[in-house]
C-alpha positions in Angstrom: -84.6 38.6 42.8 -83.9 37.9 46.6 -80.7 40.0 47.4 -79.0 36.4 48.8 -79.1 35.0 45.1 -77.9 38.0 43.3 -74.8 37.8 45.8 -74.5 34.2 45.4 -74.2 34.9 41.3 -72.1 37.7 42.1 -69.6 35.9 44.2 -69.5 32.1 42.5 -67.0 32.7 40.1 -64.7 34.3 42.4 -65.4 32.0 45.0 -64.4 29.1 42.7 -61.0 31.1 41.8 -60.6 31.1 45.4 -61.5 27.6 45.9 -59.2 26.7 43.5 -56.3 28.6 44.5 -56.5 27.1 48.0 -56.2 23.5 46.4 -53.5 24.5 44.4 -51.5 25.7 47.6 -52.8 22.1 49.2 -51.5 19.8 46.2 -48.0 21.7 46.2 -47.7 21.0 49.8 -48.6 17.6 49.4 -46.3 16.7 46.8 -43.3 18.2 48.4 -44.6 15.7 51.3 -44.7 12.8 49.3 -41.3 13.6 47.4 -39.8 13.8 50.9 -40.9 10.4 51.7 -39.8 7.4 49.8 -42.5 5.2 51.4 -45.3 7.6 51.2 -48.8 6.3 50.6 -51.3 7.3 48.1 -53.7 9.9 49.3 -56.3 7.8 47.2 -58.4 5.1 49.4 -59.5 2.4 47.4 -61.4 0.8 50.4 -65.2 -0.1 49.8 -67.7 -1.2 52.0 -71.0 -2.5 51.6 -73.9 -1.5 53.3 -77.3 -3.2 54.0 -80.0 -2.5 51.3 -83.5 -1.7 52.7 -86.1 -4.3 52.1 -88.3 -3.7 48.9 -88.1 -4.9 45.3 -86.4 -3.4 42.4 -88.5 -0.2 40.5 -85.7 1.5 38.5 -83.4 0.1 36.1 -80.1 2.2 37.2 -77.9 0.2 34.8 -75.1 0.4 37.2 -71.3 0.2 36.2 -70.9 -2.6 38.2 -73.5 -5.5 38.3 -75.6 -5.9 41.4 -74.1 -3.0 43.0 -74.5 0.6 43.0 -71.1 2.0 43.3 -70.9 5.2 45.0 -68.0 7.9 45.5 -67.5 10.3 48.6 -64.6 12.0 50.3 -64.0 11.3 54.0 -64.4 12.3 56.8 -67.8 13.3 56.4 -69.1 13.7 60.0 -73.0 13.1 60.1 -73.1 12.4 56.3 -70.5 9.2 56.3 -70.5 8.3 60.0 -71.2 10.4 62.7 -67.5 12.0 63.8 -64.4 13.5 61.9 -62.3 10.3 63.4 -64.4 8.0 61.0 -62.2 7.5 57.7 -62.3 4.1 57.2 -65.3 3.0 54.9 -65.4 -0.5 56.3 -66.4 0.7 59.4 -69.0 3.8 58.4 -72.6 2.4 58.9 -74.5 5.5 59.2 -75.1 9.1 58.2 -77.3 11.1 56.3 -75.8 10.4 52.4 -74.7 6.5 53.8 -78.3 6.1 54.5 -79.4 8.0 50.9 -77.0 6.0 49.1 -78.5 2.7 50.7 -82.0 4.4 49.7 -81.0 5.0 46.2 -79.4 1.4 46.0 -82.7 -0.4 47.2 -84.7 1.7 44.9 -82.5 0.3 42.4 -82.5 -3.4 43.5 -79.1 -3.2 44.2 -76.4 -3.2 47.3 -74.6 -0.4 47.9 -70.9 0.2 47.7 -68.5 3.0 48.2 -65.0 4.4 48.1 -63.0 7.2 49.6 -61.2 9.7 46.8 -59.7 12.9 47.2 -62.4 15.6 47.4 -60.0 17.5 45.1 -60.1 15.2 42.1 -63.9 14.4 42.6 -64.9 18.0 41.9 -62.0 18.4 39.3 -64.1 15.8 37.3 -61.0 13.4 37.5 -62.5 10.4 38.8 -63.3 7.9 35.8 -67.0 8.4 34.8 -67.2 4.6 33.9 -66.0 3.7 37.4 -68.9 5.0 39.5 -73.2 5.5 39.5 -73.0 8.5 41.8 -71.5 10.6 44.3 -72.6 12.0 47.7 -69.8 14.0 49.1 -71.5 17.3 50.4 -70.3 19.0 47.5 -71.6 22.7 46.6 -73.0 23.2 43.1 -71.1 25.8 41.3 -71.1 27.1 37.4 -67.3 26.4 37.3 -67.4 22.6 38.8 -70.3 22.0 36.3 -68.2 22.3 33.5 -66.5 19.2 34.6 -69.2 17.0 36.2 -72.7 16.6 36.2 -74.6 17.8 39.0 -78.0 16.7 40.1 -80.7 19.0 41.5 -79.8 20.7 44.9 -80.7 18.2 47.6 -79.5 19.9 50.5 -79.8 23.6 51.3 -76.3 24.8 52.9 -75.9 28.2 54.2 -72.9 29.3 56.7 -73.9 29.0 60.7 -72.6 30.1 63.5 -71.7 27.5 66.3 -70.6 29.0 69.6 -70.8 28.1 73.5 -74.2 27.7 74.8 -75.4 31.0 76.6 -73.6 33.0 73.8 -76.1 35.9 72.8 -75.7 36.8 69.0 -78.8 38.1 67.1 -77.3 40.8 65.1 -74.2 41.7 62.6 -72.7 43.9 65.3 -72.8 41.1 67.9 -71.0 39.1 65.6 -68.1 41.6 64.8 -67.6 41.3 68.7 -66.5 38.0 68.8 -63.3 36.5 67.7 -64.4 33.7 65.2 -62.6 30.5 63.5 -63.3 29.0 59.8 -61.5 26.1 57.9 -58.9 26.7 55.2 -60.1 26.1 51.9 -63.7 26.5 52.7 -66.4 28.9 51.5 -66.5 30.3 55.3 -62.9 31.2 54.8 -63.6 32.7 51.5 -66.6 34.9 52.6 -65.2 36.1 55.8 -61.6 36.6 54.9 -61.0 37.0 51.3 -62.7 40.7 51.4 -64.1 39.7 47.8 -67.6 40.2 49.4 -68.5 43.5 50.4 -69.2 43.8 54.4 -68.5 40.1 55.1 -64.8 40.5 55.8 -63.8 39.9 59.7 -60.2 41.0 60.5 -60.2 38.9 63.6 -60.7 36.1 62.1 -58.8 32.8 62.7 -58.0 30.2 59.8 -57.7 26.4 61.0 -56.2 23.7 59.1 -58.8 21.2 59.8 -62.2 21.3 61.3 -61.0 19.2 64.5 -58.7 21.8 65.3 -61.3 24.7 65.1 -63.3 23.1 67.1 -61.0 22.3 69.6 -60.0 25.9 69.6 -63.7 26.9 70.4 -63.9 24.4 73.2 -60.8 25.7 74.8 -61.9 29.0 74.3 -59.3 30.5 72.1 -62.0 31.7 70.1 -65.9 32.5 70.6 -67.5 30.8 67.5 -66.8 28.6 64.7 -68.6 29.3 61.0 -68.9 26.3 58.4 -71.7 24.9 56.6 -75.3 25.1 59.1 -75.8 21.6 58.8 -72.3 20.5 59.6 -72.6 22.7 62.9 -75.7 21.4 63.7 -74.4 18.0 64.0 -71.5 19.1 66.2 -73.8 21.3 68.3 -75.9 17.7 68.6 -72.8 15.9 69.7 -71.9 18.1 72.3 -74.3 17.6 75.4 -76.0 21.0 75.2 -72.1 22.6 75.7 -72.4 24.1 71.9 -75.3 25.9 69.9 -75.9 27.0 66.4 -77.2 30.6 67.1 -77.8 32.0 63.6 -76.5 31.6 60.0 -75.4 33.8 57.0 -77.5 33.5 53.4 -75.1 32.3 50.8 -77.4 30.2 48.7 -75.2 27.4 48.4 -76.7 23.8 48.1 -75.3 20.4 47.9 -75.8 18.5 44.9 -74.9 14.6 44.0 -72.0 14.4 41.3 -72.4 12.1 38.3 -69.6 11.3 35.6 -70.0 14.4 32.7 -72.2 13.1 30.2 -72.6 9.3 31.0 -76.2 9.5 31.3 -76.3 8.9 35.1 -78.3 12.2 35.8 -81.1 11.1 33.9 -81.5 7.9 35.8 -80.8 9.1 39.4 -82.1 12.9 39.4 -86.1 11.4 39.7 -84.8 9.1 42.3 -83.5 11.6 44.7 -86.5 14.2 43.7 -88.6 11.6 44.9 -86.9 11.1 48.4 -86.9 15.4 48.5 -90.6 15.6 47.9 -91.7 12.8 50.4 -89.6 14.4 53.1 -87.1 11.3 53.7 -84.3 13.7 53.1 -85.4 15.9 55.7 -86.0 12.8 58.0 -82.6 12.1 57.6 -81.3 15.9 58.3 -83.5 15.7 61.7 -82.0 12.1 62.6 -78.4 12.9 62.5 -78.3 16.8 62.7 -80.7 17.1 65.8 -82.5 20.0 63.9 -83.5 21.5 61.0 -81.2 23.8 59.3 -84.0 25.9 57.8 -85.3 26.8 61.1 -81.8 28.6 62.7 -82.6 32.2 62.2 -80.6 34.3 59.6 -78.3 37.2 60.4 -78.3 40.1 57.9 -74.6 41.1 56.9 -74.6 45.0 55.5 -73.3 45.0 52.3 -72.4 48.6 52.3 
């Protein structure tokens, strides 16, 4: 059994506990802000947008919750998955991205149009979105055992280890090279867990700076305030592809994470959509979308071994 799998299994429960704790802190802070403002708006967006369904007849009866429509849930922003930048948070203006295109392909397979809406990520992974209000969620969600208690997951359709983004020309080949860098991570992510919590033997780096969001982390890298940013490899590949050659992903760290689609717990959608997703995995469609939007295949990025003792 690969060491990476053992590491993932050993840490998945503490990882989920850590992330739930971080989400609780964020929720409390948000609640305080809402109380301060008498006119505060709801953090959940109910806007929707329909994408153009590719040509092709129906091949599957997908039993949609809304007649004629594949109802999709995501959590924005989702650069390169829903739109191409962190600034794209209006569903009505998003017309591209890995999961956007994938949702349209699924809709075409069902003979439906595609409509999606923005929901809170925390509510989504906590199973708080009404199961009868959507067909499928595509939102770069890592599959974990605890989340699978409250939602149904598809098979993994996208591998997501942790990638290291640096300025072009920075030489990083070994863990010793990594330790010489001042690194940044986004708060409440698996990267923060692995590199700051100390709960995974050998992975903690004391110089790691935690940023409230990914935009500020990338800005710090461009300004030279940190030497590298660690986040999911595909996300960093997308940032590198938009940098005009100024940034590159020089390595990644094996965590064994995978993204999965979410369905309402026990609502029967898994049996309908899992075979469709598997078809797009097997025929190379998803790999093609990855190459199109990320400018590279995450599996080609070299792994950096992290000593665990």
